[in-house]
N, C-alpha and C positions, 0 to 999 in steps of 0.2 A: 450500437456495437455490432459488428458483423460476426458471422460464425468463425472466420479465421482468427479474429482477435480473441474471441472467447476460447478457442482451441489452444492458442498460445498461452493464455493465462492459465488454463487448466493444466497444461504441460509443466509450466513453471511451478505451480502449486504442488503438483504430484512429486516433484523432485526435492522439495523442501522437507526437512524433518519437522516434527510437530512443534518443537520448542521455537525454531526459527519462524514458523508459520504464525504461532500465537503472538510472538513478539512483533512481527510485521503487522498483524491485524490490530494489535493494541496501539501501535504507533499511528496507523492509518485512522483509527477511531479517534484518537486524541486530536489529530490534525483536523479531521472533518468536523469535530465538535467545537473547534475554535470559531469564534464569531468574526474575527478580523481577517480579511483577505491578505493583508500584509503579514500577519502572524503565520498563516498557512504557507505563504511563499517562503518566509524566513526559515521555517522548520523544514520544508522540502529541500531548500538549498543546503541546509545543514546536514542532511542525510547523505549527500553525495560523497 
C-alpha cells in the first residue's frame, strides 16, 4: 500500500463518527474471520 492510499484511508476514517467506524470495523472483522472465499465475496457484495 503506498502513502497516497493510506492518506485516503485516513481521511475517510477521520470523517466517520465513532459509531459508524466501530460498525465498519466489526463487519470487516467478521468478513475477514470467515474461512470461505465464497462467503467473503457474498458478504462484500451484500454490503453494496
